[in-house]
FIKOLZA-1660 file (N, C-alpha, C; in steps of 0.1 Angstrom, whole numbers, plus 5000, padded with zeros to 4 digits):
% residues 112
   i   px   py   pz ch aa at
   1 5127 4984 4985  A  M  N
   1 5115 4978 4988  A  M CA
   1 5110 4970 4976  A  M  C
   2 5110 4976 4964  A  L  N
   2 5105 4968 4952  A  L CA
   2 5115 4956 4949  A  L  C
   3 5127 4958 4951  A  L  N
   3 5137 4948 4948  A  L CA
   3 5134 4935 4957  A  L  C
   4 5132 4938 4970  A  A  N
   4 5129 4927 4979  A  A CA
   4 5116 4920 4975  A  A  C
   5 5106 4928 4970  A  W  N
   5 5094 4922 4965  A  W CA
   5 5096 4913 4953  A  W  C
   6 5105 4918 4943  A  T  N
   6 5107 4911 4931  A  T CA
   6 5116 4898 4935  A  T  C
   7 5123 4898 4946  A  N  N
   7 5130 4887 4951  A  N CA
   7 5122 4878 4960  A  N  C
   8 5108 4881 4960  A  E  N
   8 5098 4873 4967  A  E CA
   8 5100 4872 4982  A  E  C
   9 5106 4883 4988  A  E  N
   9 5109 4883 5002  A  E CA
   9 5096 4886 5010  A  E  C
  10 5086 4891 5003  A  Y  N
  10 5073 4894 5009  A  Y CA
  10 5062 4894 4998  A  Y  C
  11 5050 4893 5001  A  E  N
  11 5039 4894 4992  A  E CA
  11 5032 4907 4993  A  E  C
  12 5030 4913 4981  A  L  N
  12 5022 4926 4980  A  L CA
  12 5007 4923 4979  A  L  C
  13 4999 4929 4986  A  I  N
  13 4984 4929 4984  A  I CA
  13 4980 4943 4979  A  I  C
  14 4972 4943 4969  A  V  N
  14 4967 4955 4963  A  V CA
  14 4952 4952 4959  A  V  C
  15 4946 4964 4956  A  S  N
  15 4932 4963 4952  A  S CA
  15 4931 4974 4941  A  S  C
  16 4920 4973 4933  A  P  N
  16 4918 4984 4923  A  P CA
  16 4918 4998 4929  A  P  C
  17 4911 5000 4941  A  Q  N
  17 4912 5013 4947  A  Q CA
  17 4925 5017 4951  A  Q  C
  18 4933 5008 4957  A  L  N
  18 4946 5012 4960  A  L CA
  18 4956 5015 4948  A  L  C
  19 4954 5007 4938  A  L  N
  19 4962 5010 4926  A  L CA
  19 4958 5024 4920  A  L  C
  20 4945 5027 4920  A  A  N
  20 4940 5040 4915  A  A CA
  20 4946 5051 4923  A  A  C
  21 4946 5049 4936  A  E  N
  21 4952 5060 4945  A  E CA
  21 4967 5061 4942  A  E  C
  22 4974 5050 4941  A  L  N
  22 4989 5051 4938  A  L CA
  22 4990 5059 4925  A  L  C
  23 4983 5056 4915  A  E  N
  23 4985 5063 4903  A  E CA
  23 4982 5077 4904  A  E  C
  24 4972 5082 4911  A  R  N
  24 4968 5095 4912  A  R CA
  24 4980 5103 4920  A  R  C
  25 4985 5096 4930  A  V  N
  25 4996 5102 4938  A  V CA
  25 5009 5104 4930  A  V  C
  26 5012 5093 4922  A  L  N
  26 5025 5093 4915  A  L CA
  26 5024 5103 4903  A  L  C
  27 5012 5106 4898  A  R  N
  27 5011 5115 4887  A  R CA
  27 5010 5129 4891  A  R  C
  28 5011 5133 4904  A  R  N
  28 5011 5146 4909  A  R CA
  28 5024 5153 4903  A  R  C
  29 5023 5166 4900  A  P  N
  29 5034 5173 4895  A  P CA
  29 5047 5172 4903  A  P  C
  30 5045 5172 4916  A  K  N
  30 5058 5171 4925  A  K CA
  30 5066 5158 4923  A  K  C
  31 5060 5148 4917  A  F  N
  31 5068 5136 4915  A  F CA
  31 5073 5135 4901  A  F  C
  32 5071 5144 4892  A  S  N
  32 5074 5143 4878  A  S CA
  32 5090 5143 4876  A  S  C
  33 5097 5148 4885  A  R  N
  33 5112 5148 4885  A  R CA
  33 5117 5134 4890  A  R  C
  34 5110 5127 4898  A  S  N
  34 5114 5115 4904  A  S CA
  34 5111 5103 4896  A  S  C
  35 5099 5103 4890  A  I  N
  35 5094 5092 4883  A  I CA
  35 5087 5096 4870  A  I  C
  36 5090 5089 4859  A  S  N
  36 5084 5093 4846  A  S CA
  36 5072 5086 4844  A  S  C
  37 5063 5091 4834  A  D  N
  37 5051 5085 4831  A  D CA
  37 5052 5070 4827  A  D  C
  38 5063 5067 4819  A  P  N
  38 5065 5053 4815  A  P CA
  38 5069 5044 4827  A  P  C
  39 5076 5050 4836  A  E  N
  39 5079 5042 4848  A  E CA
  39 5067 5040 4857  A  E  C
  40 5058 5050 4858  A  I  N
  40 5046 5048 4865  A  I CA
  40 5037 5037 4859  A  I  C
  41 5036 5037 4846  A  T  N
  41 5028 5027 4839  A  T CA
  41 5034 5014 4841  A  T  C
  42 5048 5012 4840  A  A  N
  42 5055 4999 4843  A  A CA
  42 5052 4995 4857  A  A  C
  43 5054 5004 4866  A  L  N
  43 5052 5000 4880  A  L CA
  43 5037 4994 4883  A  L  C
  44 5028 5002 4878  A  L  N
  44 5014 4998 4879  A  L CA
  44 5011 4985 4872  A  L  C
  45 5016 4983 4860  A  D  N
  45 5015 4970 4853  A  D CA
  45 5021 4959 4861  A  D  C
  46 5032 4961 4866  A  G  N
  46 5039 4951 4873  A  G CA
  46 5031 4947 4886  A  G  C
  47 5026 4957 4893  A  L  N
  47 5017 4954 4905  A  L CA
  47 5005 4946 4900  A  L  C
  48 4999 4950 4889  A  R  N
  48 4987 4942 4885  A  R CA
  48 4990 4928 4881  A  R  C
  49 5002 4926 4876  A  E  N
  49 5006 4913 4871  A  E CA
  49 5011 4904 4882  A  E  C
  50 5019 4910 4891  A  D  N
  50 5027 4902 4901  A  D CA
  50 5023 4902 4915  A  D  C
  51 5015 4913 4919  A  A  N
  51 5011 4914 4932  A  A CA
  51 4997 4906 4934  A  A  C
  52 4993 4903 4946  A  T  N
  52 4980 4897 4948  A  T CA
  52 4970 4908 4947  A  T  C
  53 4961 4907 4937  A  V  N
  53 4951 4917 4935  A  V CA
  53 4938 4911 4940  A  V  C
  54 4933 4918 4951  A  L  N
  54 4920 4915 4957  A  L CA
  54 4909 4925 4953  A  L  C
  55 4897 4920 4952  A  P  N
  55 4886 4930 4950  A  P CA
  55 4886 4940 4962  A  P  C
  56 4880 4952 4959  A  D  N
  56 4879 4961 4970  A  D CA
  56 4867 4957 4979  A  D  C
  57 4872 4955 4992  A  P  N
  57 4861 4951 5002  A  P CA
  57 4853 4964 5006  A  P  C
  58 4841 4963 5010  A  P  N
  58 4835 4976 5015  A  P CA
  58 4842 4980 5028  A  P  C
  59 4846 4993 5028  A  A  N
  59 4853 4999 5039  A  A CA
  59 4845 4999 5051  A  A  C
  60 4851 4996 5063  A  E  N
  60 4845 4996 5076  A  E CA
  60 4847 5011 5081  A  E  C
  61 4837 5019 5083  A  P  N
  61 4839 5033 5087  A  P CA
  61 4845 5033 5102  A  P  C
  62 4853 5043 5104  A  G  N
  62 4858 5046 5118  A  G CA
  62 4870 5038 5121  A  G  C
  63 4877 5031 5112  A  L  N
  63 4889 5024 5116  A  L CA
  63 4901 5033 5117  A  L  C
  64 4901 5045 5110  A  T  N
  64 4912 5054 5111  A  T CA
  64 4906 5068 5112  A  T  C
  65 4914 5078 5116  A  P  N
  65 4910 5092 5117  A  P CA
  65 4905 5098 5103  A  P  C
  66 4911 5092 5093  A  D  N
  66 4907 5097 5079  A  D CA
  66 4898 5087 5072  A  D  C
  67 4886 5089 5070  A  P  N
  67 4877 5080 5064  A  P CA
  67 4882 5074 5050  A  P  C
  68 4891 5082 5043  A  K  N
  68 4896 5077 5031  A  K CA
  68 4906 5067 5033  A  K  C
  69 4911 5065 5045  A  D  N
  69 4921 5054 5048  A  D CA
  69 4915 5042 5053  A  D  C
  70 4902 5041 5057  A  D  N
  70 4895 5030 5062  A  D CA
  70 4896 5018 5053  A  D  C
  71 4895 5020 5040  A  Y  N
  71 4896 5009 5031  A  Y CA
  71 4909 5001 5032  A  Y  C
  72 4920 5008 5035  A  L  N
  72 4933 5001 5036  A  L CA
  72 4933 4991 5047  A  L  C
  73 4927 4995 5058  A  V  N
  73 4927 4986 5070  A  V CA
  73 4917 4974 5067  A  V  C
  74 4906 4977 5061  A  T  N
  74 4896 4967 5057  A  T CA
  74 4903 4957 5047  A  T  C
  75 4910 4962 5037  A  L  N
  75 4917 4954 5027  A  L CA
  75 4927 4945 5034  A  L  C
  76 4935 4951 5043  A  A  N
  76 4946 4943 5050  A  A CA
  76 4940 4932 5058  A  A  C
  77 4928 4935 5065  A  R  N
  77 4921 4925 5073  A  R CA
  77 4916 4914 5064  A  R  C
  78 4910 4917 5053  A  A  N
  78 4903 4908 5044  A  A CA
  78 4914 4898 5038  A  A  C
  79 4926 4904 5036  A  A  N
  79 4937 4896 5031  A  A CA
  79 4945 4888 5041  A  A  C
  80 4941 4890 5054  A  H  N
  80 4949 4884 5065  A  H CA
  80 4964 4888 5064  A  H  C
  81 4966 4901 5061  A  A  N
  81 4980 4906 5059  A  A CA
  81 4987 4907 5073  A  A  C
  82 5000 4905 5072  A  D  N
  82 5008 4905 5084  A  D CA
  82 5010 4919 5089  A  D  C
  83 5009 4929 5080  A  C  N
  83 5011 4943 5083  A  C CA
  83 5006 4952 5071  A  C  C
  84 5005 4965 5075  A  I  N
  84 5003 4975 5065  A  I CA
  84 5016 4983 5065  A  I  C
  85 5020 4986 5053  A  V  N
  85 5032 4994 5052  A  V CA
  85 5028 5008 5047  A  V  C
  86 5031 5018 5055  A  S  N
  86 5026 5032 5052  A  S CA
  86 5034 5042 5060  A  S  C
  87 5035 5054 5055  A  G  N
  87 5041 5065 5062  A  G CA
  87 5030 5075 5066  A  G  C
  88 5018 5072 5063  A  D  N
  88 5006 5081 5065  A  D CA
  88 5004 5081 5080  A  D  C
  89 5005 5093 5086  A  T  N
  89 5003 5095 5101  A  T CA
  89 4989 5090 5105  A  T  C
  90 4979 5090 5097  A  H  N
  90 4966 5086 5101  A  H CA
  90 4966 5071 5104  A  H  C
  91 4976 5064 5097  A  L  N
  91 4977 5050 5100  A  L CA
  91 4988 5046 5110  A  L  C
  92 5000 5053 5109  A  T  N
  92 5010 5050 5118  A  T CA
  92 5007 5055 5132  A  T  C
  93 4998 5064 5134  A  G  N
  93 4994 5069 5147  A  G CA
  93 4983 5061 5154  A  G  C
  94 4978 5051 5147  A  L  N
  94 4968 5042 5153  A  L CA
  94 4973 5035 5166  A  L  C
  95 4964 5034 5176  A  E  N
  95 4968 5026 5188  A  E CA
  95 4965 5012 5185  A  E  C
  96 4975 5003 5186  A  D  N
  96 4973 4988 5186  A  D CA
  96 4965 4985 5173  A  D  C
  97 4969 4988 5162  A  P  N
  97 4961 4985 5149  A  P CA
  97 4963 4970 5146  A  P  C
  98 4952 4965 5140  A  K  N
  98 4952 4951 5136  A  K CA
  98 4949 4951 5121  A  K  C
  99 4958 4948 5112  A  P  N
  99 4972 4944 5115  A  P CA
  99 4980 4956 5118  A  P  C
 100 4993 4954 5123  A  P  N
 100 5001 4965 5127  A  P CA
 100 5005 4973 5114  A  P  C
 101 5008 4986 5116  A  V  N
 101 5012 4995 5106  A  V CA
 101 5027 4997 5108  A  V  C
 102 5035 4995 5098  A  L  N
 102 5050 4997 5098  A  L CA
 102 5053 5008 5087  A  L  C
 103 5062 5016 5091  A  T  N
 103 5067 5026 5082  A  T CA
 103 5076 5018 5071  A  T  C
 104 5078 5023 5059  A  P  N
 104 5086 5017 5049  A  P CA
 104 5100 5013 5055  A  P  C
 105 5106 5022 5063  A  T  N
 105 5119 5020 5068  A  T CA
 105 5119 5008 5078  A  T  C
 106 5109 5008 5087  A  I  N
 106 5108 4997 5096  A  I CA
 106 5105 4984 5089  A  I  C
 107 5097 4984 5080  A  F  N
 107 5093 4972 5072  A  F CA
 107 5106 4967 5065  A  F  C
 108 5113 4975 5059  A  L  N
 108 5125 4971 5051  A  L CA
 108 5135 4965 5061  A  L  C
 109 5137 4971 5073  A  A  N
 109 5146 4965 5083  A  A CA
 109 5142 4952 5087  A  A  C
 110 5129 4950 5088  A  S  N
 110 5124 4936 5092  A  S CA
 110 5126 4926 5081  A  S  C
 111 5128 4930 5069  A  C  N
 111 5130 4920 5058  A  C CA
 111 5145 4917 5057  A  C  C
 112 5154 4925 5063  A  A  N
 112 5168 4922 5061  A  A CA
 112 5173 4910 5069  A  A  C
% end
């Protein structure tokens, strides 16, 4: 997925809140065998430098079953994104979401 991004096959949209959440998740002990601290730092720095970084829009409550995910839909809508890429069941289980939610596997298949 990251290789396709670096090849400019799609645009990544992020926000400070999304980057902070990604860092919190990647720094969990269960990921320590898969990704090192320097790799996490490099990934986050790369996203800040090369992705489109938008300010955090105020989340619209009630867009998802998990209030902590509402900001993702709000961000995607504010960015006029074509889709949200996530494996989170609170997002993938939405009925007729705007924009659509694609799992990473489905998204990568659509880039091929």
